[in-house]
mmCIF file of the N, C-alpha and C atoms, coordinates in Angstrom:
data_MODEL
# 
_entry.id   MODEL 
# 
loop_
_atom_site.group_PDB 
_atom_site.id 
_atom_site.type_symbol 
_atom_site.label_atom_id 
_atom_site.label_alt_id 
_atom_site.label_comp_id 
_atom_site.label_asym_id 
_atom_site.label_entity_id 
_atom_site.label_seq_id 
_atom_site.pdbx_PDB_ins_code 
_atom_site.Cartn_x 
_atom_site.Cartn_y 
_atom_site.Cartn_z 
_atom_site.occupancy 
_atom_site.B_iso_or_equiv 
_atom_site.pdbx_formal_charge 
_atom_site.auth_seq_id 
_atom_site.auth_comp_id 
_atom_site.auth_asym_id 
_atom_site.auth_atom_id 
_atom_site.pdbx_PDB_model_num 
ATOM 1   N N  . MET A 1 1  ? 52.710 101.355 140.256 1.00 0.00 ? 1  MET A N  1 
ATOM 2   C CA . MET A 1 1  ? 52.585 102.354 141.285 1.00 0.00 ? 1  MET A CA 1 
ATOM 3   C C  . MET A 1 1  ? 53.861 102.402 142.130 1.00 0.00 ? 1  MET A C  1 
ATOM 4   N N  . SER A 1 2  ? 54.339 101.246 142.521 1.00 0.00 ? 2  SER A N  1 
ATOM 5   C CA . SER A 1 2  ? 55.536 101.187 143.351 1.00 0.00 ? 2  SER A CA 1 
ATOM 6   C C  . SER A 1 2  ? 56.738 101.805 142.644 1.00 0.00 ? 2  SER A C  1 
ATOM 7   N N  . ARG A 1 3  ? 56.878 101.501 141.367 1.00 0.00 ? 3  ARG A N  1 
ATOM 8   C CA . ARG A 1 3  ? 58.000 102.071 140.609 1.00 0.00 ? 3  ARG A CA 1 
ATOM 9   C C  . ARG A 1 3  ? 57.905 103.589 140.524 1.00 0.00 ? 3  ARG A C  1 
ATOM 10  N N  . ASP A 1 4  ? 56.700 104.083 140.318 1.00 0.00 ? 4  ASP A N  1 
ATOM 11  C CA . ASP A 1 4  ? 56.506 105.537 140.243 1.00 0.00 ? 4  ASP A CA 1 
ATOM 12  C C  . ASP A 1 4  ? 56.833 106.207 141.575 1.00 0.00 ? 4  ASP A C  1 
ATOM 13  N N  . LEU A 1 5  ? 56.372 105.610 142.663 1.00 0.00 ? 5  LEU A N  1 
ATOM 14  C CA . LEU A 1 5  ? 56.652 106.174 143.985 1.00 0.00 ? 5  LEU A CA 1 
ATOM 15  C C  . LEU A 1 5  ? 58.140 106.110 144.314 1.00 0.00 ? 5  LEU A C  1 
ATOM 16  N N  . THR A 1 6  ? 58.770 104.997 143.958 1.00 0.00 ? 6  THR A N  1 
ATOM 17  C CA . THR A 1 6  ? 60.207 104.857 144.191 1.00 0.00 ? 6  THR A CA 1 
ATOM 18  C C  . THR A 1 6  ? 60.976 105.893 143.383 1.00 0.00 ? 6  THR A C  1 
ATOM 19  N N  . ALA A 1 7  ? 60.609 106.062 142.128 1.00 0.00 ? 7  ALA A N  1 
ATOM 20  C CA . ALA A 1 7  ? 61.279 107.047 141.266 1.00 0.00 ? 7  ALA A CA 1 
ATOM 21  C C  . ALA A 1 7  ? 61.112 108.461 141.828 1.00 0.00 ? 7  ALA A C  1 
ATOM 22  N N  . ALA A 1 8  ? 59.918 108.778 142.295 1.00 0.00 ? 8  ALA A N  1 
ATOM 23  C CA . ALA A 1 8  ? 59.678 110.106 142.867 1.00 0.00 ? 8  ALA A CA 1 
ATOM 24  C C  . ALA A 1 8  ? 60.529 110.308 144.109 1.00 0.00 ? 8  ALA A C  1 
ATOM 25  N N  . GLY A 1 9  ? 60.588 109.303 144.978 1.00 0.00 ? 9  GLY A N  1 
ATOM 26  C CA . GLY A 1 9  ? 61.406 109.399 146.180 1.00 0.00 ? 9  GLY A CA 1 
ATOM 27  C C  . GLY A 1 9  ? 62.881 109.560 145.856 1.00 0.00 ? 9  GLY A C  1 
ATOM 28  N N  . GLU A 1 10 ? 63.349 108.810 144.863 1.00 0.00 ? 10 GLU A N  1 
ATOM 29  C CA . GLU A 1 10 ? 64.753 108.917 144.467 1.00 0.00 ? 10 GLU A CA 1 
ATOM 30  C C  . GLU A 1 10 ? 65.062 110.298 143.898 1.00 0.00 ? 10 GLU A C  1 
ATOM 31  N N  . GLU A 1 11 ? 64.155 110.810 143.098 1.00 0.00 ? 11 GLU A N  1 
ATOM 32  C CA . GLU A 1 11 ? 64.374 112.132 142.509 1.00 0.00 ? 11 GLU A CA 1 
ATOM 33  C C  . GLU A 1 11 ? 64.414 113.211 143.594 1.00 0.00 ? 11 GLU A C  1 
ATOM 34  N N  . LEU A 1 12 ? 63.493 113.117 144.543 1.00 0.00 ? 12 LEU A N  1 
ATOM 35  C CA . LEU A 1 12 ? 63.488 114.086 145.637 1.00 0.00 ? 12 LEU A CA 1 
ATOM 36  C C  . LEU A 1 12 ? 64.750 113.958 146.489 1.00 0.00 ? 12 LEU A C  1 
ATOM 37  N N  . SER A 1 13 ? 65.193 112.727 146.708 1.00 0.00 ? 13 SER A N  1 
ATOM 38  C CA . SER A 1 13 ? 66.389 112.490 147.520 1.00 0.00 ? 13 SER A CA 1 
ATOM 39  C C  . SER A 1 13 ? 67.661 112.953 146.832 1.00 0.00 ? 13 SER A C  1 
ATOM 40  N N  . ASP A 1 14 ? 67.639 113.061 145.526 1.00 0.00 ? 14 ASP A N  1 
ATOM 41  C CA . ASP A 1 14 ? 68.813 113.524 144.784 1.00 0.00 ? 14 ASP A CA 1 
ATOM 42  C C  . ASP A 1 14 ? 69.059 115.022 144.966 1.00 0.00 ? 14 ASP A C  1 
ATOM 43  N N  . ASP A 1 15 ? 68.037 115.742 145.396 1.00 0.00 ? 15 ASP A N  1 
ATOM 44  C CA . ASP A 1 15 ? 68.162 117.182 145.624 1.00 0.00 ? 15 ASP A CA 1 
ATOM 45  C C  . ASP A 1 15 ? 68.616 117.394 147.066 1.00 0.00 ? 15 ASP A C  1 
ATOM 46  N N  . VAL A 1 16 ? 69.860 117.821 147.235 1.00 0.00 ? 16 VAL A N  1 
ATOM 47  C CA . VAL A 1 16 ? 70.455 117.962 148.567 1.00 0.00 ? 16 VAL A CA 1 
ATOM 48  C C  . VAL A 1 16 ? 69.651 118.906 149.452 1.00 0.00 ? 16 VAL A C  1 
ATOM 49  N N  . ALA A 1 17 ? 69.161 119.982 148.888 1.00 0.00 ? 17 ALA A N  1 
ATOM 50  C CA . ALA A 1 17 ? 68.387 120.942 149.675 1.00 0.00 ? 17 ALA A CA 1 
ATOM 51  C C  . ALA A 1 17 ? 67.104 120.304 150.206 1.00 0.00 ? 17 ALA A C  1 
ATOM 52  N N  . ILE A 1 18 ? 66.410 119.574 149.357 1.00 0.00 ? 18 ILE A N  1 
ATOM 53  C CA . ILE A 1 18 ? 65.181 118.896 149.783 1.00 0.00 ? 18 ILE A CA 1 
ATOM 54  C C  . ILE A 1 18 ? 65.511 117.810 150.803 1.00 0.00 ? 18 ILE A C  1 
ATOM 55  N N  . LEU A 1 19 ? 66.535 117.035 150.534 1.00 0.00 ? 19 LEU A N  1 
ATOM 56  C CA . LEU A 1 19 ? 66.939 115.959 151.445 1.00 0.00 ? 19 LEU A CA 1 
ATOM 57  C C  . LEU A 1 19 ? 67.293 116.522 152.816 1.00 0.00 ? 19 LEU A C  1 
ATOM 58  N N  . THR A 1 20 ? 68.014 117.627 152.844 1.00 0.00 ? 20 THR A N  1 
ATOM 59  C CA . THR A 1 20 ? 68.422 118.239 154.108 1.00 0.00 ? 20 THR A CA 1 
ATOM 60  C C  . THR A 1 20 ? 67.212 118.727 154.900 1.00 0.00 ? 20 THR A C  1 
ATOM 61  N N  . ARG A 1 21 ? 66.285 119.371 154.224 1.00 0.00 ? 21 ARG A N  1 
ATOM 62  C CA . ARG A 1 21 ? 65.119 119.946 154.907 1.00 0.00 ? 21 ARG A CA 1 
ATOM 63  C C  . ARG A 1 21 ? 64.057 118.917 155.258 1.00 0.00 ? 21 ARG A C  1 
ATOM 64  N N  . HIS A 1 22 ? 63.966 117.842 154.472 1.00 0.00 ? 22 HIS A N  1 
ATOM 65  C CA . HIS A 1 22 ? 62.820 116.928 154.613 1.00 0.00 ? 22 HIS A CA 1 
ATOM 66  C C  . HIS A 1 22 ? 63.240 115.472 154.772 1.00 0.00 ? 22 HIS A C  1 
ATOM 67  N N  . GLN A 1 23 ? 64.339 115.216 155.454 1.00 0.00 ? 23 GLN A N  1 
ATOM 68  C CA . GLN A 1 23 ? 64.846 113.858 155.589 1.00 0.00 ? 23 GLN A CA 1 
ATOM 69  C C  . GLN A 1 23 ? 63.821 112.912 156.217 1.00 0.00 ? 23 GLN A C  1 
ATOM 70  N N  . ARG A 1 24 ? 63.209 113.325 157.317 1.00 0.00 ? 24 ARG A N  1 
ATOM 71  C CA . ARG A 1 24 ? 62.218 112.458 157.975 1.00 0.00 ? 24 ARG A CA 1 
ATOM 72  C C  . ARG A 1 24 ? 61.021 112.191 157.078 1.00 0.00 ? 24 ARG A C  1 
ATOM 73  N N  . LEU A 1 25 ? 60.562 113.194 156.390 1.00 0.00 ? 25 LEU A N  1 
ATOM 74  C CA . LEU A 1 25 ? 59.433 113.031 155.476 1.00 0.00 ? 25 LEU A CA 1 
ATOM 75  C C  . LEU A 1 25 ? 59.776 112.019 154.373 1.00 0.00 ? 25 LEU A C  1 
ATOM 76  N N  . LEU A 1 26 ? 60.983 112.126 153.821 1.00 0.00 ? 26 LEU A N  1 
ATOM 77  C CA . LEU A 1 26 ? 61.405 111.203 152.770 1.00 0.00 ? 26 LEU A CA 1 
ATOM 78  C C  . LEU A 1 26 ? 61.565 109.784 153.305 1.00 0.00 ? 26 LEU A C  1 
ATOM 79  N N  . GLN A 1 27 ? 62.024 109.646 154.547 1.00 0.00 ? 27 GLN A N  1 
ATOM 80  C CA . GLN A 1 27 ? 62.115 108.319 155.154 1.00 0.00 ? 27 GLN A CA 1 
ATOM 81  C C  . GLN A 1 27 ? 60.713 107.732 155.331 1.00 0.00 ? 27 GLN A C  1 
ATOM 82  N N  . GLY A 1 28 ? 59.773 108.569 155.738 1.00 0.00 ? 28 GLY A N  1 
ATOM 83  C CA . GLY A 1 28 ? 58.385 108.117 155.857 1.00 0.00 ? 28 GLY A CA 1 
ATOM 84  C C  . GLY A 1 28 ? 57.812 107.719 154.506 1.00 0.00 ? 28 GLY A C  1 
ATOM 85  N N  . PHE A 1 29 ? 58.152 108.469 153.492 1.00 0.00 ? 29 PHE A N  1 
ATOM 86  C CA . PHE A 1 29 ? 57.717 108.166 152.124 1.00 0.00 ? 29 PHE A CA 1 
ATOM 87  C C  . PHE A 1 29 ? 58.226 106.782 151.719 1.00 0.00 ? 29 PHE A C  1 
ATOM 88  N N  . ASP A 1 30 ? 59.504 106.519 151.992 1.00 0.00 ? 30 ASP A N  1 
ATOM 89  C CA . ASP A 1 30 ? 60.089 105.216 151.684 1.00 0.00 ? 30 ASP A CA 1 
ATOM 90  C C  . ASP A 1 30 ? 59.401 104.112 152.465 1.00 0.00 ? 30 ASP A C  1 
ATOM 91  N N  . HIS A 1 31 ? 59.076 104.395 153.707 1.00 0.00 ? 31 HIS A N  1 
ATOM 92  C CA . HIS A 1 31 ? 58.363 103.438 154.559 1.00 0.00 ? 31 HIS A CA 1 
ATOM 93  C C  . HIS A 1 31 ? 57.020 103.041 153.922 1.00 0.00 ? 31 HIS A C  1 
ATOM 94  N N  . TRP A 1 32 ? 56.286 104.030 153.437 1.00 0.00 ? 32 TRP A N  1 
ATOM 95  C CA . TRP A 1 32 ? 54.989 103.748 152.818 1.00 0.00 ? 32 TRP A CA 1 
ATOM 96  C C  . TRP A 1 32 ? 55.143 102.992 151.499 1.00 0.00 ? 32 TRP A C  1 
ATOM 97  N N  . VAL A 1 33 ? 56.197 103.260 150.758 1.00 0.00 ? 33 VAL A N  1 
ATOM 98  C CA . VAL A 1 33 ? 56.457 102.499 149.529 1.00 0.00 ? 33 VAL A CA 1 
ATOM 99  C C  . VAL A 1 33 ? 56.682 101.031 149.880 1.00 0.00 ? 33 VAL A C  1 
ATOM 100 N N  . GLN A 1 34 ? 57.420 100.774 150.946 1.00 0.00 ? 34 GLN A N  1 
ATOM 101 C CA . GLN A 1 34 ? 57.668 99.398  151.374 1.00 0.00 ? 34 GLN A CA 1 
ATOM 102 C C  . GLN A 1 34 ? 56.373 98.706  151.790 1.00 0.00 ? 34 GLN A C  1 
ATOM 103 N N  . ILE A 1 35 ? 55.518 99.419  152.513 1.00 0.00 ? 35 ILE A N  1 
ATOM 104 C CA . ILE A 1 35 ? 54.219 98.863  152.903 1.00 0.00 ? 35 ILE A CA 1 
ATOM 105 C C  . ILE A 1 35 ? 53.395 98.547  151.663 1.00 0.00 ? 35 ILE A C  1 
ATOM 106 N N  . GLN A 1 36 ? 53.367 99.475  150.720 1.00 0.00 ? 36 GLN A N  1 
ATOM 107 C CA . GLN A 1 36 ? 52.597 99.277  149.489 1.00 0.00 ? 36 GLN A CA 1 
ATOM 108 C C  . GLN A 1 36 ? 53.098 98.041  148.744 1.00 0.00 ? 36 GLN A C  1 
ATOM 109 N N  . ARG A 1 37 ? 54.403 97.869  148.665 1.00 0.00 ? 37 ARG A N  1 
ATOM 110 C CA . ARG A 1 37 ? 54.954 96.690  147.987 1.00 0.00 ? 37 ARG A CA 1 
ATOM 111 C C  . ARG A 1 37 ? 54.542 95.402  148.686 1.00 0.00 ? 37 ARG A C  1 
ATOM 112 N N  . GLY A 1 38 ? 54.595 95.400  150.016 1.00 0.00 ? 38 GLY A N  1 
ATOM 113 C CA . GLY A 1 38 ? 54.200 94.209  150.765 1.00 0.00 ? 38 GLY A CA 1 
ATOM 114 C C  . GLY A 1 38 ? 52.731 93.877  150.561 1.00 0.00 ? 38 GLY A C  1 
ATOM 115 N N  . LEU A 1 39 ? 51.886 94.883  150.608 1.00 0.00 ? 39 LEU A N  1 
ATOM 116 C CA . LEU A 1 39 ? 50.450 94.650  150.387 1.00 0.00 ? 39 LEU A CA 1 
ATOM 117 C C  . LEU A 1 39 ? 50.175 94.186  148.959 1.00 0.00 ? 39 LEU A C  1 
ATOM 118 N N  . ALA A 1 40 ? 50.864 94.784  148.005 1.00 0.00 ? 40 ALA A N  1 
ATOM 119 C CA . ALA A 1 40 ? 50.678 94.379  146.608 1.00 0.00 ? 40 ALA A CA 1 
ATOM 120 C C  . ALA A 1 40 ? 51.093 92.928  146.410 1.00 0.00 ? 40 ALA A C  1 
ATOM 121 N N  . GLN A 1 41 ? 52.186 92.538  147.040 1.00 0.00 ? 41 GLN A N  1 
ATOM 122 C CA . GLN A 1 41 ? 52.648 91.150  146.933 1.00 0.00 ? 41 GLN A CA 1 
ATOM 123 C C  . GLN A 1 41 ? 51.600 90.192  147.501 1.00 0.00 ? 41 GLN A C  1 
ATOM 124 N N  . LEU A 1 42 ? 51.017 90.544  148.626 1.00 0.00 ? 42 LEU A N  1 
ATOM 125 C CA . LEU A 1 42 ? 49.977 89.696  149.211 1.00 0.00 ? 42 LEU A CA 1 
ATOM 126 C C  . LEU A 1 42 ? 48.735 89.635  148.322 1.00 0.00 ? 42 LEU A C  1 
ATOM 127 N N  . LEU A 1 43 ? 48.334 90.774  147.776 1.00 0.00 ? 43 LEU A N  1 
ATOM 128 C CA . LEU A 1 43 ? 47.136 90.813  146.942 1.00 0.00 ? 43 LEU A CA 1 
ATOM 129 C C  . LEU A 1 43 ? 47.304 90.046  145.633 1.00 0.00 ? 43 LEU A C  1 
ATOM 130 N N  . ARG A 1 44 ? 48.539 89.986  145.115 1.00 0.00 ? 44 ARG A N  1 
ATOM 131 C CA . ARG A 1 44 ? 48.796 89.254  143.871 1.00 0.00 ? 44 ARG A CA 1 
ATOM 132 C C  . ARG A 1 44 ? 48.937 87.749  144.087 1.00 0.00 ? 44 ARG A C  1 
ATOM 133 N N  . ALA A 1 45 ? 49.137 87.336  145.312 1.00 0.00 ? 45 ALA A N  1 
ATOM 134 C CA . ALA A 1 45 ? 49.414 85.931  145.610 1.00 0.00 ? 45 ALA A CA 1 
ATOM 135 C C  . ALA A 1 45 ? 48.202 85.059  145.323 1.00 0.00 ? 45 ALA A C  1 
ATOM 136 N N  . ASP A 1 46 ? 48.464 83.879  144.769 1.00 0.00 ? 46 ASP A N  1 
ATOM 137 C CA . ASP A 1 46 ? 47.400 82.897  144.567 1.00 0.00 ? 46 ASP A CA 1 
ATOM 138 C C  . ASP A 1 46 ? 46.933 82.339  145.907 1.00 0.00 ? 46 ASP A C  1 
ATOM 139 N N  . ASP A 1 47 ? 47.853 82.166  146.825 1.00 0.00 ? 47 ASP A N  1 
ATOM 140 C CA . ASP A 1 47 ? 47.561 81.643  148.156 1.00 0.00 ? 47 ASP A CA 1 
ATOM 141 C C  . ASP A 1 47 ? 47.998 82.691  149.175 1.00 0.00 ? 47 ASP A C  1 
ATOM 142 N N  . ILE A 1 48 ? 47.052 83.527  149.595 1.00 0.00 ? 48 ILE A N  1 
ATOM 143 C CA . ILE A 1 48 ? 47.394 84.657  150.465 1.00 0.00 ? 48 ILE A CA 1 
ATOM 144 C C  . ILE A 1 48 ? 47.940 84.193  151.809 1.00 0.00 ? 48 ILE A C  1 
ATOM 145 N N  . ASP A 1 49 ? 47.419 83.066  152.328 1.00 0.00 ? 49 ASP A N  1 
ATOM 146 C CA . ASP A 1 49 ? 47.922 82.575  153.612 1.00 0.00 ? 49 ASP A CA 1 
ATOM 147 C C  . ASP A 1 49 ? 49.382 82.154  153.500 1.00 0.00 ? 49 ASP A C  1 
ATOM 148 N N  . ARG A 1 50 ? 49.703 81.486  152.418 1.00 0.00 ? 50 ARG A N  1 
ATOM 149 C CA . ARG A 1 50 ? 51.094 81.054  152.200 1.00 0.00 ? 50 ARG A CA 1 
ATOM 150 C C  . ARG A 1 50 ? 52.009 82.272  151.986 1.00 0.00 ? 50 ARG A C  1 
ATOM 151 N N  . ALA A 1 51 ? 51.525 83.246  151.216 1.00 0.00 ? 51 ALA A N  1 
ATOM 152 C CA . ALA A 1 51 ? 52.311 84.448  150.974 1.00 0.00 ? 51 ALA A CA 1 
ATOM 153 C C  . ALA A 1 51 ? 52.555 85.205  152.275 1.00 0.00 ? 51 ALA A C  1 
ATOM 154 N N  . ALA A 1 52 ? 51.526 85.308  153.105 1.00 0.00 ? 52 ALA A N  1 
ATOM 155 C CA . ALA A 1 52 ? 51.670 85.998  154.385 1.00 0.00 ? 52 ALA A CA 1 
ATOM 156 C C  . ALA A 1 52 ? 52.649 85.253  155.285 1.00 0.00 ? 52 ALA A C  1 
ATOM 157 N N  . ALA A 1 53 ? 52.595 83.931  155.253 1.00 0.00 ? 53 ALA A N  1 
ATOM 158 C CA . ALA A 1 53 ? 53.506 83.129  156.070 1.00 0.00 ? 53 ALA A CA 1 
ATOM 159 C C  . ALA A 1 53 ? 54.946 83.247  155.594 1.00 0.00 ? 53 ALA A C  1 
ATOM 160 N N  . SER A 1 54 ? 55.146 83.524  154.303 1.00 0.00 ? 54 SER A N  1 
ATOM 161 C CA . SER A 1 54 ? 56.502 83.609  153.770 1.00 0.00 ? 54 SER A CA 1 
ATOM 162 C C  . SER A 1 54 ? 57.148 84.975  154.017 1.00 0.00 ? 54 SER A C  1 
ATOM 163 N N  . CYS A 1 55 ? 56.347 85.948  154.468 1.00 0.00 ? 55 CYS A N  1 
ATOM 164 C CA . CYS A 1 55 ? 56.920 87.249  154.819 1.00 0.00 ? 55 CYS A CA 1 
ATOM 165 C C  . CYS A 1 55 ? 57.827 87.056  156.021 1.00 0.00 ? 55 CYS A C  1 
ATOM 166 N N  . ARG A 1 56 ? 58.868 87.861  156.078 1.00 0.00 ? 56 ARG A N  1 
ATOM 167 C CA . ARG A 1 56 ? 59.720 87.803  157.267 1.00 0.00 ? 56 ARG A CA 1 
ATOM 168 C C  . ARG A 1 56 ? 58.851 88.074  158.482 1.00 0.00 ? 56 ARG A C  1 
ATOM 169 N N  . PRO A 1 57 ? 59.067 87.340  159.545 1.00 0.00 ? 57 PRO A N  1 
ATOM 170 C CA . PRO A 1 57 ? 58.195 87.463  160.729 1.00 0.00 ? 57 PRO A CA 1 
ATOM 171 C C  . PRO A 1 57 ? 58.014 88.907  161.176 1.00 0.00 ? 57 PRO A C  1 
ATOM 172 N N  . GLY A 1 58 ? 56.773 89.317  161.177 1.00 0.00 ? 58 GLY A N  1 
ATOM 173 C CA . GLY A 1 58 ? 56.439 90.626  161.697 1.00 0.00 ? 58 GLY A CA 1 
ATOM 174 C C  . GLY A 1 58 ? 56.721 91.810  160.790 1.00 0.00 ? 58 GLY A C  1 
ATOM 175 N N  . ASP A 1 59 ? 57.334 91.588  159.630 1.00 0.00 ? 59 ASP A N  1 
ATOM 176 C CA . ASP A 1 59 ? 57.697 92.717  158.777 1.00 0.00 ? 59 ASP A CA 1 
ATOM 177 C C  . ASP A 1 59 ? 56.506 93.599  158.445 1.00 0.00 ? 59 ASP A C  1 
ATOM 178 N N  . LEU A 1 60 ? 55.497 93.019  157.821 1.00 0.00 ? 60 LEU A N  1 
ATOM 179 C CA . LEU A 1 60 ? 54.374 93.828  157.383 1.00 0.00 ? 60 LEU A CA 1 
ATOM 180 C C  . LEU A 1 60 ? 53.627 94.402  158.582 1.00 0.00 ? 60 LEU A C  1 
ATOM 181 N N  . ALA A 1 61 ? 53.413 93.574  159.609 1.00 0.00 ? 61 ALA A N  1 
ATOM 182 C CA . ALA A 1 61 ? 52.732 94.061  160.805 1.00 0.00 ? 61 ALA A CA 1 
ATOM 183 C C  . ALA A 1 61 ? 53.517 95.196  161.447 1.00 0.00 ? 61 ALA A C  1 
ATOM 184 N N  . ALA A 1 62 ? 54.826 95.039  161.514 1.00 0.00 ? 62 ALA A N  1 
ATOM 185 C CA . ALA A 1 62 ? 55.658 96.092  162.104 1.00 0.00 ? 62 ALA A CA 1 
ATOM 186 C C  . ALA A 1 62 ? 55.567 97.365  161.286 1.00 0.00 ? 62 ALA A C  1 
ATOM 187 N N  . ARG A 1 63 ? 55.602 97.239  159.978 1.00 0.00 ? 63 ARG A N  1 
ATOM 188 C CA . ARG A 1 63 ? 55.508 98.425  159.124 1.00 0.00 ? 63 ARG A CA 1 
ATOM 189 C C  . ARG A 1 63 ? 54.173 99.115  159.293 1.00 0.00 ? 63 ARG A C  1 
ATOM 190 N N  . LEU A 1 64 ? 53.110 98.328  159.334 1.00 0.00 ? 64 LEU A N  1 
ATOM 191 C CA . LEU A 1 64 ? 51.778 98.914  159.478 1.00 0.00 ? 64 LEU A CA 1 
ATOM 192 C C  . LEU A 1 64 ? 51.610 99.599  160.830 1.00 0.00 ? 64 LEU A C  1 
ATOM 193 N N  . ASN A 1 65 ? 52.320 99.103  161.833 1.00 0.00 ? 65 ASN A N  1 
ATOM 194 C CA . ASN A 1 65 ? 52.238 99.693  163.172 1.00 0.00 ? 65 ASN A CA 1 
ATOM 195 C C  . ASN A 1 65 ? 53.269 100.790 163.386 1.00 0.00 ? 65 ASN A C  1 
ATOM 196 N N  . GLY A 1 66 ? 54.026 101.128 162.336 1.00 0.00 ? 66 GLY A N  1 
ATOM 197 C CA . GLY A 1 66 ? 54.968 102.229 162.431 1.00 0.00 ? 66 GLY A CA 1 
ATOM 198 C C  . GLY A 1 66 ? 56.317 101.870 163.007 1.00 0.00 ? 66 GLY A C  1 
ATOM 199 N N  . GLY A 1 67 ? 56.557 100.594 163.244 1.00 0.00 ? 67 GLY A N  1 
ATOM 200 C CA . GLY A 1 67 ? 57.850 100.173 163.783 1.00 0.00 ? 67 GLY A CA 1 
ATOM 201 C C  . GLY A 1 67 ? 58.774 99.709  162.677 1.00 0.00 ? 67 GLY A C  1 
ATOM 202 N N  . PRO A 1 68 ? 60.024 99.438  163.042 1.00 0.00 ? 68 PRO A N  1 
ATOM 203 C CA . PRO A 1 68 ? 60.980 98.948  162.039 1.00 0.00 ? 68 PRO A CA 1 
ATOM 204 C C  . PRO A 1 68 ? 60.700 97.501  161.679 1.00 0.00 ? 68 PRO A C  1 
ATOM 205 N N  . SER A 1 69 ? 61.038 97.137  160.475 1.00 0.00 ? 69 SER A N  1 
ATOM 206 C CA . SER A 1 69 ? 60.918 95.751  160.057 1.00 0.00 ? 69 SER A CA 1 
ATOM 207 C C  . SER A 1 69 ? 62.257 95.081  160.286 1.00 0.00 ? 69 SER A C  1 
ATOM 208 N N  . SER A 1 70 ? 62.296 93.762  160.167 1.00 0.00 ? 70 SER A N  1 
ATOM 209 C CA . SER A 1 70 ? 63.557 93.056  160.360 1.00 0.00 ? 70 SER A CA 1 
ATOM 210 C C  . SER A 1 70 ? 64.541 93.327  159.260 1.00 0.00 ? 70 SER A C  1 
ATOM 211 N N  . SER A 1 71 ? 64.088 93.902  158.129 1.00 0.00 ? 71 SER A N  1 
ATOM 212 C CA . SER A 1 71 ? 64.994 94.225  157.031 1.00 0.00 ? 71 SER A CA 1 
ATOM 213 C C  . SER A 1 71 ? 65.627 95.595  157.194 1.00 0.00 ? 71 SER A C  1 
ATOM 214 N N  . ASN A 1 72 ? 65.195 96.384  158.195 1.00 0.00 ? 72 ASN A N  1 
ATOM 215 C CA . ASN A 1 72 ? 65.751 97.731  158.414 1.00 0.00 ? 72 ASN A CA 1 
ATOM 216 C C  . ASN A 1 72 ? 66.932 97.667  159.333 1.00 0.00 ? 72 ASN A C  1 
# 
């Protein structure tokens, strides 16, 4: 799923007209892809508490709350 969403975002971003008109929307799309990846990583983990602890502090929480993560 993540690869498909990333590919779609990249394809849309390659079109200058779409990128110019919908930059914020595409940034939001990328934001949701990042959230999806973080949630998928937690769901796949054998030890969810350990996986959650290994996330950069506040990254997933910040993303879910609409704020920037420490990787942005």
